[in-house]
Gaussian input, Z-matrix of N, CA and C with variables (Angstrom, degrees):
# hf/3-21g

backbone

0 1
 N
 C     1     B1
 C     2     B2     1     A1
 N     3     B3     2     A2     1     D1
 C     4     B4     3     A3     2     D2
 C     5     B5     4     A4     3     D3
 N     6     B6     5     A5     4     D4
 C     7     B7     6     A6     5     D5
 C     8     B8     7     A7     6     D6
 N     9     B9     8     A8     7     D7
 C    10    B10     9     A9     8     D8
 C    11    B11    10    A10     9     D9
 N    12    B12    11    A11    10    D10
 C    13    B13    12    A12    11    D11
 C    14    B14    13    A13    12    D12
 N    15    B15    14    A14    13    D13
 C    16    B16    15    A15    14    D14
 C    17    B17    16    A16    15    D15
 N    18    B18    17    A17    16    D16
 C    19    B19    18    A18    17    D17
 C    20    B20    19    A19    18    D18
 N    21    B21    20    A20    19    D19
 C    22    B22    21    A21    20    D20
 C    23    B23    22    A22    21    D21
 N    24    B24    23    A23    22    D22
 C    25    B25    24    A24    23    D23
 C    26    B26    25    A25    24    D24
 N    27    B27    26    A26    25    D25
 C    28    B28    27    A27    26    D26
 C    29    B29    28    A28    27    D27
 N    30    B30    29    A29    28    D28
 C    31    B31    30    A30    29    D29
 C    32    B32    31    A31    30    D30
 N    33    B33    32    A32    31    D31
 C    34    B34    33    A33    32    D32
 C    35    B35    34    A34    33    D33
 N    36    B36    35    A35    34    D34
 C    37    B37    36    A36    35    D35
 C    38    B38    37    A37    36    D36
 N    39    B39    38    A38    37    D37
 C    40    B40    39    A39    38    D38
 C    41    B41    40    A40    39    D39
 N    42    B42    41    A41    40    D40
 C    43    B43    42    A42    41    D41
 C    44    B44    43    A43    42    D42
 N    45    B45    44    A44    43    D43
 C    46    B46    45    A45    44    D44
 C    47    B47    46    A46    45    D45
 N    48    B48    47    A47    46    D46
 C    49    B49    48    A48    47    D47
 C    50    B50    49    A49    48    D48
 N    51    B51    50    A50    49    D49
 C    52    B52    51    A51    50    D50
 C    53    B53    52    A52    51    D51
 N    54    B54    53    A53    52    D52
 C    55    B55    54    A54    53    D53
 C    56    B56    55    A55    54    D54
 N    57    B57    56    A56    55    D55
 C    58    B58    57    A57    56    D56
 C    59    B59    58    A58    57    D57
 N    60    B60    59    A59    58    D58
 C    61    B61    60    A60    59    D59
 C    62    B62    61    A61    60    D60
 N    63    B63    62    A62    61    D61
 C    64    B64    63    A63    62    D62
 C    65    B65    64    A64    63    D63
 N    66    B66    65    A65    64    D64
 C    67    B67    66    A66    65    D65
 C    68    B68    67    A67    66    D66
 N    69    B69    68    A68    67    D67
 C    70    B70    69    A69    68    D68
 C    71    B71    70    A70    69    D69
 N    72    B72    71    A71    70    D70
 C    73    B73    72    A72    71    D71
 C    74    B74    73    A73    72    D72
 N    75    B75    74    A74    73    D73
 C    76    B76    75    A75    74    D74
 C    77    B77    76    A76    75    D75
 N    78    B78    77    A77    76    D76
 C    79    B79    78    A78    77    D77
 C    80    B80    79    A79    78    D78
 N    81    B81    80    A80    79    D79
 C    82    B82    81    A81    80    D80
 C    83    B83    82    A82    81    D81
 N    84    B84    83    A83    82    D82
 C    85    B85    84    A84    83    D83
 C    86    B86    85    A85    84    D84
 N    87    B87    86    A86    85    D85
 C    88    B88    87    A87    86    D86
 C    89    B89    88    A88    87    D87
 N    90    B90    89    A89    88    D88
 C    91    B91    90    A90    89    D89
 C    92    B92    91    A91    90    D90
 N    93    B93    92    A92    91    D91
 C    94    B94    93    A93    92    D92
 C    95    B95    94    A94    93    D93
 N    96    B96    95    A95    94    D94
 C    97    B97    96    A96    95    D95
 C    98    B98    97    A97    96    D96
 N    99    B99    98    A98    97    D97
 C   100   B100    99    A99    98    D98
 C   101   B101   100   A100    99    D99
 N   102   B102   101   A101   100   D100
 C   103   B103   102   A102   101   D101
 C   104   B104   103   A103   102   D102
 N   105   B105   104   A104   103   D103
 C   106   B106   105   A105   104   D104
 C   107   B107   106   A106   105   D105
 N   108   B108   107   A107   106   D106
 C   109   B109   108   A108   107   D107
 C   110   B110   109   A109   108   D108
 N   111   B111   110   A110   109   D109
 C   112   B112   111   A111   110   D110
 C   113   B113   112   A112   111   D111
 N   114   B114   113   A113   112   D112
 C   115   B115   114   A114   113   D113
 C   116   B116   115   A115   114   D114
 N   117   B117   116   A116   115   D115
 C   118   B118   117   A117   116   D116
 C   119   B119   118   A118   117   D117
 N   120   B120   119   A119   118   D118
 C   121   B121   120   A120   119   D119
 C   122   B122   121   A121   120   D120
 N   123   B123   122   A122   121   D121
 C   124   B124   123   A123   122   D122
 C   125   B125   124   A124   123   D123
 N   126   B126   125   A125   124   D124
 C   127   B127   126   A126   125   D125
 C   128   B128   127   A127   126   D126
 N   129   B129   128   A128   127   D127
 C   130   B130   129   A129   128   D128
 C   131   B131   130   A130   129   D129
 N   132   B132   131   A131   130   D130
 C   133   B133   132   A132   131   D131
 C   134   B134   133   A133   132   D132
 N   135   B135   134   A134   133   D133
 C   136   B136   135   A135   134   D134
 C   137   B137   136   A136   135   D135
 N   138   B138   137   A137   136   D136
 C   139   B139   138   A138   137   D137
 C   140   B140   139   A139   138   D138
 N   141   B141   140   A140   139   D139
 C   142   B142   141   A141   140   D140
 C   143   B143   142   A142   141   D141
 N   144   B144   143   A143   142   D142
 C   145   B145   144   A144   143   D143
 C   146   B146   145   A145   144   D144
 N   147   B147   146   A146   145   D145
 C   148   B148   147   A147   146   D146
 C   149   B149   148   A148   147   D147
 N   150   B150   149   A149   148   D148
 C   151   B151   150   A150   149   D149
 C   152   B152   151   A151   150   D150
 N   153   B153   152   A152   151   D151
 C   154   B154   153   A153   152   D152
 C   155   B155   154   A154   153   D153
 N   156   B156   155   A155   154   D154
 C   157   B157   156   A156   155   D155
 C   158   B158   157   A157   156   D156
 N   159   B159   158   A158   157   D157
 C   160   B160   159   A159   158   D158
 C   161   B161   160   A160   159   D159
 N   162   B162   161   A161   160   D160
 C   163   B163   162   A162   161   D161
 C   164   B164   163   A163   162   D162
 N   165   B165   164   A164   163   D163
 C   166   B166   165   A165   164   D164
 C   167   B167   166   A166   165   D165
 N   168   B168   167   A167   166   D166
 C   169   B169   168   A168   167   D167
 C   170   B170   169   A169   168   D168
 N   171   B171   170   A170   169   D169
 C   172   B172   171   A171   170   D170
 C   173   B173   172   A172   171   D171
 N   174   B174   173   A173   172   D172
 C   175   B175   174   A174   173   D173
 C   176   B176   175   A175   174   D174
 N   177   B177   176   A176   175   D175
 C   178   B178   177   A177   176   D176
 C   179   B179   178   A178   177   D177
 N   180   B180   179   A179   178   D178
 C   181   B181   180   A180   179   D179
 C   182   B182   181   A181   180   D180
 N   183   B183   182   A182   181   D181
 C   184   B184   183   A183   182   D182
 C   185   B185   184   A184   183   D183
 N   186   B186   185   A185   184   D184
 C   187   B187   186   A186   185   D185
 C   188   B188   187   A187   186   D186
 N   189   B189   188   A188   187   D187
 C   190   B190   189   A189   188   D188
 C   191   B191   190   A190   189   D189
 N   192   B192   191   A191   190   D190
 C   193   B193   192   A192   191   D191
 C   194   B194   193   A193   192   D192
 N   195   B195   194   A194   193   D193
 C   196   B196   195   A195   194   D194
 C   197   B197   196   A196   195   D195
 N   198   B198   197   A197   196   D196
 C   199   B199   198   A198   197   D197
 C   200   B200   199   A199   198   D198
 N   201   B201   200   A200   199   D199
 C   202   B202   201   A201   200   D200
 C   203   B203   202   A202   201   D201
 N   204   B204   203   A203   202   D202
 C   205   B205   204   A204   203   D203
 C   206   B206   205   A205   204   D204
 N   207   B207   206   A206   205   D205
 C   208   B208   207   A207   206   D206
 C   209   B209   208   A208   207   D207
 N   210   B210   209   A209   208   D208
 C   211   B211   210   A210   209   D209
 C   212   B212   211   A211   210   D210
 N   213   B213   212   A212   211   D211
 C   214   B214   213   A213   212   D212
 C   215   B215   214   A214   213   D213
 N   216   B216   215   A215   214   D214
 C   217   B217   216   A216   215   D215
 C   218   B218   217   A217   216   D216
 N   219   B219   218   A218   217   D217
 C   220   B220   219   A219   218   D218
 C   221   B221   220   A220   219   D219
 N   222   B222   221   A221   220   D220
 C   223   B223   222   A222   221   D221
 C   224   B224   223   A223   222   D222
 N   225   B225   224   A224   223   D223
 C   226   B226   225   A225   224   D224
 C   227   B227   226   A226   225   D225
 N   228   B228   227   A227   226   D226
 C   229   B229   228   A228   227   D227
 C   230   B230   229   A229   228   D228
 N   231   B231   230   A230   229   D229
 C   232   B232   231   A231   230   D230
 C   233   B233   232   A232   231   D231
 N   234   B234   233   A233   232   D232
 C   235   B235   234   A234   233   D233
 C   236   B236   235   A235   234   D234
 N   237   B237   236   A236   235   D235
 C   238   B238   237   A237   236   D236
 C   239   B239   238   A238   237   D237
 N   240   B240   239   A239   238   D238
 C   241   B241   240   A240   239   D239
 C   242   B242   241   A241   240   D240
 N   243   B243   242   A242   241   D241
 C   244   B244   243   A243   242   D242
 C   245   B245   244   A244   243   D243
 N   246   B246   245   A245   244   D244
 C   247   B247   246   A246   245   D245
 C   248   B248   247   A247   246   D246
 N   249   B249   248   A248   247   D247
 C   250   B250   249   A249   248   D248
 C   251   B251   250   A250   249   D249
 N   252   B252   251   A251   250   D250
 C   253   B253   252   A252   251   D251
 C   254   B254   253   A253   252   D252
 N   255   B255   254   A254   253   D253
 C   256   B256   255   A255   254   D254
 C   257   B257   256   A256   255   D255
 N   258   B258   257   A257   256   D256
 C   259   B259   258   A258   257   D257
 C   260   B260   259   A259   258   D258
 N   261   B261   260   A260   259   D259
 C   262   B262   261   A261   260   D260
 C   263   B263   262   A262   261   D261
 N   264   B264   263   A263   262   D262
 C   265   B265   264   A264   263   D263
 C   266   B266   265   A265   264   D264
 N   267   B267   266   A266   265   D265
 C   268   B268   267   A267   266   D266
 C   269   B269   268   A268   267   D267
 N   270   B270   269   A269   268   D268
 C   271   B271   270   A270   269   D269
 C   272   B272   271   A271   270   D270
 N   273   B273   272   A272   271   D271
 C   274   B274   273   A273   272   D272
 C   275   B275   274   A274   273   D273
 N   276   B276   275   A275   274   D274
 C   277   B277   276   A276   275   D275
 C   278   B278   277   A277   276   D276
 N   279   B279   278   A278   277   D277
 C   280   B280   279   A279   278   D278
 C   281   B281   280   A280   279   D279
 N   282   B282   281   A281   280   D280
 C   283   B283   282   A282   281   D281
 C   284   B284   283   A283   282   D282
 N   285   B285   284   A284   283   D283
 C   286   B286   285   A285   284   D284
 C   287   B287   286   A286   285   D285
 N   288   B288   287   A287   286   D286
 C   289   B289   288   A288   287   D287
 C   290   B290   289   A289   288   D288
 N   291   B291   290   A290   289   D289
 C   292   B292   291   A291   290   D290
 C   293   B293   292   A292   291   D291
 N   294   B294   293   A293   292   D292
 C   295   B295   294   A294   293   D293
 C   296   B296   295   A295   294   D294
 N   297   B297   296   A296   295   D295
 C   298   B298   297   A297   296   D296
 C   299   B299   298   A298   297   D297
 N   300   B300   299   A299   298   D298
 C   301   B301   300   A300   299   D299
 C   302   B302   301   A301   300   D300
 N   303   B303   302   A302   301   D301
 C   304   B304   303   A303   302   D302
 C   305   B305   304   A304   303   D303
 N   306   B306   305   A305   304   D304
 C   307   B307   306   A306   305   D305
 C   308   B308   307   A307   306   D306
 N   309   B309   308   A308   307   D307
 C   310   B310   309   A309   308   D308
 C   311   B311   310   A310   309   D309
 N   312   B312   311   A311   310   D310
 C   313   B313   312   A312   311   D311
 C   314   B314   313   A313   312   D312
 N   315   B315   314   A314   313   D313
 C   316   B316   315   A315   314   D314
 C   317   B317   316   A316   315   D315
 N   318   B318   317   A317   316   D316
 C   319   B319   318   A318   317   D317
 C   320   B320   319   A319   318   D318
 N   321   B321   320   A320   319   D319
 C   322   B322   321   A321   320   D320
 C   323   B323   322   A322   321   D321
 N   324   B324   323   A323   322   D322
 C   325   B325   324   A324   323   D323
 C   326   B326   325   A325   324   D324

   B1=1.4451
   B2=1.5393
   B3=1.3048
   B4=1.4681
   B5=1.5197
   B6=1.3137
   B7=1.4696
   B8=1.5216
   B9=1.3161
   B10=1.4376
   B11=1.5487
   B12=1.3214
   B13=1.4684
   B14=1.5246
   B15=1.3236
   B16=1.4519
   B17=1.5312
   B18=1.3228
   B19=1.4641
   B20=1.4939
   B21=1.3120
   B22=1.4380
   B23=1.5442
   B24=1.2880
   B25=1.4525
   B26=1.5311
   B27=1.3356
   B28=1.4662
   B29=1.5185
   B30=1.3066
   B31=1.4425
   B32=1.5154
   B33=1.3292
   B34=1.4606
   B35=1.5290
   B36=1.3348
   B37=1.4678
   B38=1.5246
   B39=1.3226
   B40=1.4703
   B41=1.5183
   B42=1.3181
   B43=1.4805
   B44=1.4998
   B45=1.3258
   B46=1.4614
   B47=1.5140
   B48=1.3131
   B49=1.4755
   B50=1.5168
   B51=1.3186
   B52=1.4438
   B53=1.5415
   B54=1.3233
   B55=1.4577
   B56=1.5290
   B57=1.3411
   B58=1.4548
   B59=1.5175
   B60=1.2986
   B61=1.4633
   B62=1.5158
   B63=1.2996
   B64=1.4841
   B65=1.5308
   B66=1.3076
   B67=1.4737
   B68=1.5236
   B69=1.3399
   B70=1.4552
   B71=1.5206
   B72=1.3425
   B73=1.4629
   B74=1.5264
   B75=1.3582
   B76=1.4636
   B77=1.5325
   B78=1.3245
   B79=1.4754
   B80=1.4983
   B81=1.3522
   B82=1.4685
   B83=1.5155
   B84=1.3114
   B85=1.4632
   B86=1.5085
   B87=1.3119
   B88=1.4592
   B89=1.5034
   B90=1.3339
   B91=1.4845
   B92=1.5196
   B93=1.3127
   B94=1.4286
   B95=1.5186
   B96=1.3145
   B97=1.4482
   B98=1.5264
   B99=1.3340
   B100=1.4634
   B101=1.5197
   B102=1.3477
   B103=1.4603
   B104=1.5230
   B105=1.3105
   B106=1.4527
   B107=1.5218
   B108=1.3402
   B109=1.4734
   B110=1.5310
   B111=1.3242
   B112=1.4786
   B113=1.5127
   B114=1.3495
   B115=1.4460
   B116=1.5170
   B117=1.3488
   B118=1.4526
   B119=1.5368
   B120=1.3170
   B121=1.4653
   B122=1.4888
   B123=1.3656
   B124=1.4491
   B125=1.4941
   B126=1.3240
   B127=1.4710
   B128=1.5083
   B129=1.2959
   B130=1.4726
   B131=1.5128
   B132=1.3243
   B133=1.4293
   B134=1.5086
   B135=1.3249
   B136=1.4524
   B137=1.5095
   B138=1.3214
   B139=1.4574
   B140=1.4854
   B141=1.3225
   B142=1.4516
   B143=1.5332
   B144=1.3071
   B145=1.4601
   B146=1.5423
   B147=1.3179
   B148=1.4722
   B149=1.5191
   B150=1.3372
   B151=1.4471
   B152=1.5125
   B153=1.3303
   B154=1.4696
   B155=1.5220
   B156=1.3118
   B157=1.4922
   B158=1.5314
   B159=1.3130
   B160=1.4583
   B161=1.5680
   B162=1.3193
   B163=1.4572
   B164=1.5152
   B165=1.3104
   B166=1.4472
   B167=1.5080
   B168=1.3425
   B169=1.4798
   B170=1.5302
   B171=1.3447
   B172=1.4514
   B173=1.5247
   B174=1.3131
   B175=1.4515
   B176=1.5193
   B177=1.3318
   B178=1.4499
   B179=1.5196
   B180=1.3160
   B181=1.4677
   B182=1.5404
   B183=1.3297
   B184=1.4715
   B185=1.5223
   B186=1.3417
   B187=1.4558
   B188=1.5331
   B189=1.3106
   B190=1.4668
   B191=1.5218
   B192=1.3163
   B193=1.4556
   B194=1.5294
   B195=1.3490
   B196=1.4704
   B197=1.5290
   B198=1.3465
   B199=1.4650
   B200=1.5124
   B201=1.3323
   B202=1.4662
   B203=1.5533
   B204=1.3111
   B205=1.4787
   B206=1.5295
   B207=1.3186
   B208=1.4734
   B209=1.5192
   B210=1.3402
   B211=1.4509
   B212=1.5075
   B213=1.3257
   B214=1.4522
   B215=1.5235
   B216=1.3354
   B217=1.4752
   B218=1.5307
   B219=1.3375
   B220=1.4739
   B221=1.5269
   B222=1.3147
   B223=1.4700
   B224=1.5129
   B225=1.3283
   B226=1.4654
   B227=1.5343
   B228=1.3013
   B229=1.4507
   B230=1.5160
   B231=1.3061
   B232=1.4536
   B233=1.5114
   B234=1.3483
   B235=1.4745
   B236=1.5271
   B237=1.3306
   B238=1.4720
   B239=1.5388
   B240=1.3379
   B241=1.4543
   B242=1.5107
   B243=1.3138
   B244=1.4629
   B245=1.5462
   B246=1.3348
   B247=1.4519
   B248=1.5545
   B249=1.3292
   B250=1.4644
   B251=1.5251
   B252=1.3413
   B253=1.4545
   B254=1.5235
   B255=1.3348
   B256=1.4694
   B257=1.5305
   B258=1.3511
   B259=1.4728
   B260=1.5450
   B261=1.3205
   B262=1.4464
   B263=1.5282
   B264=1.3108
   B265=1.4745
   B266=1.5274
   B267=1.3290
   B268=1.4590
   B269=1.5377
   B270=1.3397
   B271=1.4408
   B272=1.5435
   B273=1.3148
   B274=1.4686
   B275=1.5331
   B276=1.3529
   B277=1.4717
   B278=1.5283
   B279=1.3249
   B280=1.4602
   B281=1.5271
   B282=1.3075
   B283=1.4575
   B284=1.5302
   B285=1.2996
   B286=1.4752
   B287=1.5299
   B288=1.3370
   B289=1.4495
   B290=1.5231
   B291=1.3163
   B292=1.4666
   B293=1.5156
   B294=1.3294
   B295=1.4666
   B296=1.5217
   B297=1.2942
   B298=1.4503
   B299=1.4957
   B300=1.3143
   B301=1.4472
   B302=1.5099
   B303=1.3193
   B304=1.4784
   B305=1.5180
   B306=1.3024
   B307=1.4675
   B308=1.5135
   B309=1.2719
   B310=1.4547
   B311=1.5238
   B312=1.3117
   B313=1.4590
   B314=1.5337
   B315=1.3452
   B316=1.4390
   B317=1.5261
   B318=1.3109
   B319=1.4766
   B320=1.5063
   B321=1.3321
   B322=1.4822
   B323=1.5237
   B324=1.3499
   B325=1.4669
   B326=1.5098
   A1=108.04
   A2=116.71
   A3=121.95
   A4=110.95
   A5=114.42
   A6=119.49
   A7=108.77
   A8=117.13
   A9=122.74
   A10=107.05
   A11=115.16
   A12=121.47
   A13=110.11
   A14=115.47
   A15=119.94
   A16=110.54
   A17=115.26
   A18=122.10
   A19=109.59
   A20=117.40
   A21=122.35
   A22=107.96
   A23=117.81
   A24=121.99
   A25=107.10
   A26=116.66
   A27=119.33
   A28=112.45
   A29=117.81
   A30=119.57
   A31=112.51
   A32=116.02
   A33=123.29
   A34=107.72
   A35=115.46
   A36=120.27
   A37=105.76
   A38=115.72
   A39=120.00
   A40=110.05
   A41=113.66
   A42=120.69
   A43=107.70
   A44=115.67
   A45=120.35
   A46=109.25
   A47=114.94
   A48=121.83
   A49=107.52
   A50=116.44
   A51=120.34
   A52=110.40
   A53=115.65
   A54=120.27
   A55=113.27
   A56=116.28
   A57=119.49
   A58=110.93
   A59=116.67
   A60=121.58
   A61=109.87
   A62=116.69
   A63=122.46
   A64=112.55
   A65=116.90
   A66=120.45
   A67=108.26
   A68=117.01
   A69=120.82
   A70=108.86
   A71=114.84
   A72=119.43
   A73=112.06
   A74=117.18
   A75=120.00
   A76=109.11
   A77=114.37
   A78=121.21
   A79=107.82
   A80=116.37
   A81=120.72
   A82=106.47
   A83=115.96
   A84=122.43
   A85=111.85
   A86=114.89
   A87=122.58
   A88=108.01
   A89=116.02
   A90=120.97
   A91=105.47
   A92=116.90
   A93=122.06
   A94=110.90
   A95=116.11
   A96=122.69
   A97=109.24
   A98=115.49
   A99=121.00
   A100=107.50
   A101=116.26
   A102=118.86
   A103=111.58
   A104=116.45
   A105=121.61
   A106=113.84
   A107=116.22
   A108=121.34
   A109=111.43
   A110=116.45
   A111=124.21
   A112=113.70
   A113=117.96
   A114=120.49
   A115=107.37
   A116=116.21
   A117=120.28
   A118=110.62
   A119=113.38
   A120=120.88
   A121=108.56
   A122=116.20
   A123=120.63
   A124=111.98
   A125=114.77
   A126=124.16
   A127=106.74
   A128=116.77
   A129=121.41
   A130=109.91
   A131=115.20
   A132=120.68
   A133=111.02
   A134=114.60
   A135=121.42
   A136=109.75
   A137=115.65
   A138=121.68
   A139=109.40
   A140=116.20
   A141=122.93
   A142=108.31
   A143=115.23
   A144=121.21
   A145=106.32
   A146=116.43
   A147=121.02
   A148=112.92
   A149=116.09
   A150=121.69
   A151=110.57
   A152=118.38
   A153=118.17
   A154=110.73
   A155=114.38
   A156=120.42
   A157=111.63
   A158=114.14
   A159=118.98
   A160=109.21
   A161=116.82
   A162=121.67
   A163=109.47
   A164=118.32
   A165=122.21
   A166=114.32
   A167=116.97
   A168=121.17
   A169=110.11
   A170=114.78
   A171=121.42
   A172=108.45
   A173=117.23
   A174=119.71
   A175=109.69
   A176=115.98
   A177=121.41
   A178=111.52
   A179=119.03
   A180=123.32
   A181=111.61
   A182=117.04
   A183=120.30
   A184=113.25
   A185=117.83
   A186=121.32
   A187=111.14
   A188=114.56
   A189=119.67
   A190=107.42
   A191=116.69
   A192=119.23
   A193=111.64
   A194=115.00
   A195=118.72
   A196=112.95
   A197=116.57
   A198=119.40
   A199=111.05
   A200=114.46
   A201=120.62
   A202=109.33
   A203=116.85
   A204=119.27
   A205=109.17
   A206=117.73
   A207=120.87
   A208=111.94
   A209=118.45
   A210=121.52
   A211=110.42
   A212=115.89
   A213=120.85
   A214=111.04
   A215=116.46
   A216=118.76
   A217=111.31
   A218=116.54
   A219=118.18
   A220=111.19
   A221=116.60
   A222=121.42
   A223=110.81
   A224=115.13
   A225=120.86
   A226=109.89
   A227=117.65
   A228=121.39
   A229=111.48
   A230=116.02
   A231=123.18
   A232=113.46
   A233=116.90
   A234=119.21
   A235=112.44
   A236=116.79
   A237=118.80
   A238=110.08
   A239=118.03
   A240=119.55
   A241=110.67
   A242=116.76
   A243=121.77
   A244=110.81
   A245=117.00
   A246=120.79
   A247=110.07
   A248=116.82
   A249=120.45
   A250=110.15
   A251=117.04
   A252=120.29
   A253=110.98
   A254=116.67
   A255=120.79
   A256=109.81
   A257=116.65
   A258=119.32
   A259=111.46
   A260=116.29
   A261=120.67
   A262=110.42
   A263=117.09
   A264=121.25
   A265=111.02
   A266=116.41
   A267=119.63
   A268=111.02
   A269=116.90
   A270=119.69
   A271=110.12
   A272=116.30
   A273=119.81
   A274=110.41
   A275=115.83
   A276=119.16
   A277=112.23
   A278=116.59
   A279=120.10
   A280=110.22
   A281=117.98
   A282=120.38
   A283=110.98
   A284=115.51
   A285=120.79
   A286=110.26
   A287=116.18
   A288=121.30
   A289=114.02
   A290=119.08
   A291=120.63
   A292=107.07
   A293=115.91
   A294=117.69
   A295=110.97
   A296=116.14
   A297=122.22
   A298=108.65
   A299=115.26
   A300=121.01
   A301=109.17
   A302=114.48
   A303=119.84
   A304=107.19
   A305=115.18
   A306=117.77
   A307=110.42
   A308=115.84
   A309=121.36
   A310=109.83
   A311=115.84
   A312=123.12
   A313=106.97
   A314=116.44
   A315=120.24
   A316=111.35
   A317=118.07
   A318=120.98
   A319=113.63
   A320=115.99
   A321=118.70
   A322=112.89
   A323=116.58
   A324=119.88
   A325=111.54
   D1=125.09
   D2=-179.46
   D3=-83.73
   D4=141.17
   D5=176.26
   D6=-116.16
   D7=136.60
   D8=178.04
   D9=-104.41
   D10=128.50
   D11=-177.23
   D12=-110.17
   D13=138.51
   D14=177.16
   D15=-136.87
   D16=152.00
   D17=173.39
   D18=-101.17
   D19=149.31
   D20=175.96
   D21=-144.81
   D22=134.67
   D23=173.76
   D24=-91.52
   D25=122.20
   D26=-175.73
   D27=-113.86
   D28=-0.81
   D29=174.94
   D30=-168.41
   D31=144.02
   D32=176.10
   D33=-135.23
   D34=141.46
   D35=170.02
   D36=-121.67
   D37=139.85
   D38=-178.07
   D39=-138.38
   D40=155.48
   D41=176.63
   D42=-163.48
   D43=168.61
   D44=175.23
   D45=-80.13
   D46=128.35
   D47=177.78
   D48=-125.65
   D49=108.38
   D50=-176.65
   D51=58.16
   D52=-123.31
   D53=-179.31
   D54=-85.85
   D55=-2.43
   D56=-177.73
   D57=-93.12
   D58=114.36
   D59=178.06
   D60=-87.64
   D61=137.48
   D62=-179.82
   D63=55.65
   D64=43.23
   D65=178.05
   D66=-75.94
   D67=136.11
   D68=174.91
   D69=-72.43
   D70=123.41
   D71=-178.26
   D72=-113.83
   D73=-8.85
   D74=177.53
   D75=-153.31
   D76=137.39
   D77=178.44
   D78=-126.98
   D79=129.80
   D80=171.30
   D81=-110.96
   D82=130.88
   D83=-173.64
   D84=-127.28
   D85=162.27
   D86=175.21
   D87=-135.57
   D88=132.47
   D89=173.31
   D90=-112.34
   D91=125.09
   D92=-176.28
   D93=-119.27
   D94=142.28
   D95=173.70
   D96=-123.68
   D97=135.49
   D98=178.06
   D99=-130.12
   D100=125.52
   D101=178.83
   D102=-89.11
   D103=179.62
   D104=-177.24
   D105=-60.54
   D106=-25.24
   D107=179.40
   D108=-92.72
   D109=8.40
   D110=179.98
   D111=69.42
   D112=18.92
   D113=169.90
   D114=-72.10
   D115=136.85
   D116=-172.61
   D117=-124.86
   D118=139.46
   D119=171.98
   D120=-131.71
   D121=143.25
   D122=179.31
   D123=-133.17
   D124=154.72
   D125=171.37
   D126=-133.84
   D127=135.61
   D128=178.14
   D129=-121.29
   D130=154.33
   D131=178.37
   D132=-156.31
   D133=168.26
   D134=177.69
   D135=-134.86
   D136=138.09
   D137=174.65
   D138=-122.74
   D139=138.47
   D140=179.14
   D141=-110.50
   D142=132.75
   D143=178.37
   D144=-103.23
   D145=103.28
   D146=-176.80
   D147=-67.94
   D148=-41.22
   D149=-175.19
   D150=-131.57
   D151=79.86
   D152=177.84
   D153=-56.00
   D154=143.43
   D155=-176.82
   D156=-99.47
   D157=148.65
   D158=175.35
   D159=-76.23
   D160=-21.43
   D161=179.41
   D162=-67.68
   D163=119.50
   D164=179.56
   D165=71.55
   D166=15.12
   D167=-178.77
   D168=-60.28
   D169=134.09
   D170=175.51
   D171=-114.96
   D172=126.14
   D173=179.40
   D174=-58.15
   D175=142.25
   D176=-175.89
   D177=-52.52
   D178=-44.76
   D179=-178.31
   D180=-63.85
   D181=-19.28
   D182=-178.42
   D183=-99.15
   D184=-5.04
   D185=-177.39
   D186=-65.45
   D187=145.78
   D188=169.95
   D189=-116.51
   D190=162.00
   D191=176.58
   D192=-59.61
   D193=-36.48
   D194=177.99
   D195=-63.93
   D196=-34.55
   D197=174.78
   D198=-57.82
   D199=-48.85
   D200=-174.86
   D201=-70.52
   D202=-40.43
   D203=176.71
   D204=-59.88
   D205=-39.29
   D206=176.18
   D207=-59.34
   D208=-40.84
   D209=175.95
   D210=-60.17
   D211=-46.55
   D212=-177.21
   D213=-62.81
   D214=-47.69
   D215=-178.00
   D216=-67.15
   D217=-31.31
   D218=175.87
   D219=-66.54
   D220=-39.76
   D221=179.30
   D222=-69.67
   D223=-45.67
   D224=-174.99
   D225=-65.46
   D226=-47.88
   D227=-177.76
   D228=84.61
   D229=162.38
   D230=-174.90
   D231=-62.04
   D232=-41.41
   D233=-178.59
   D234=-63.86
   D235=-40.73
   D236=-179.66
   D237=-74.39
   D238=-35.01
   D239=174.00
   D240=-57.91
   D241=-43.86
   D242=177.71
   D243=-62.86
   D244=-40.37
   D245=179.83
   D246=-67.11
   D247=-38.58
   D248=177.03
   D249=-61.08
   D250=-41.02
   D251=176.97
   D252=-61.60
   D253=-40.91
   D254=178.10
   D255=-60.92
   D256=-44.34
   D257=178.99
   D258=-61.48
   D259=-42.23
   D260=178.25
   D261=-63.40
   D262=-45.25
   D263=179.31
   D264=-59.65
   D265=-39.19
   D266=178.40
   D267=-65.32
   D268=-40.57
   D269=179.15
   D270=-63.72
   D271=-41.09
   D272=178.13
   D273=-64.89
   D274=-43.54
   D275=178.63
   D276=-60.26
   D277=-38.08
   D278=177.13
   D279=-62.09
   D280=-38.56
   D281=178.70
   D282=-66.03
   D283=-39.95
   D284=-178.87
   D285=-69.35
   D286=-37.43
   D287=-173.97
   D288=-83.84
   D289=-1.56
   D290=179.41
   D291=-71.72
   D292=118.89
   D293=-179.60
   D294=-71.22
   D295=133.02
   D296=176.65
   D297=-127.83
   D298=152.30
   D299=-179.81
   D300=-133.74
   D301=126.01
   D302=176.21
   D303=-93.07
   D304=132.17
   D305=-178.23
   D306=-141.11
   D307=152.24
   D308=171.36
   D309=-113.28
   D310=6.63
   D311=-179.95
   D312=-94.28
   D313=80.69
   D314=-177.14
   D315=-80.00
   D316=153.10
   D317=-178.53
   D318=-60.62
   D319=-25.45
   D320=-178.20
   D321=-93.32
   D322=3.20
   D323=-179.71
   D324=-72.84

């Protein structure tokens, strides 16, 4: 069963830092996985940028979600991205493995 993974930015905090106006100082993200049966698992996290840099600075009004996702994936690194996928896969597996029973023998019958 194939799982499709996506990133989503669900929160930003910004403030003036030195000469940088409206610098993003905190990002809250969500990584979601959805399998072919539409079972979904998510992992969320927050990163704080203590010292935003003037190098490569993008004005807040010009930011795209892809810009911010790029920051997150750069910080997280490949190993942690892989670990996040493992966590999502485990959450999906738990959903699949929950035993359910369909019955027509209701307690009030």
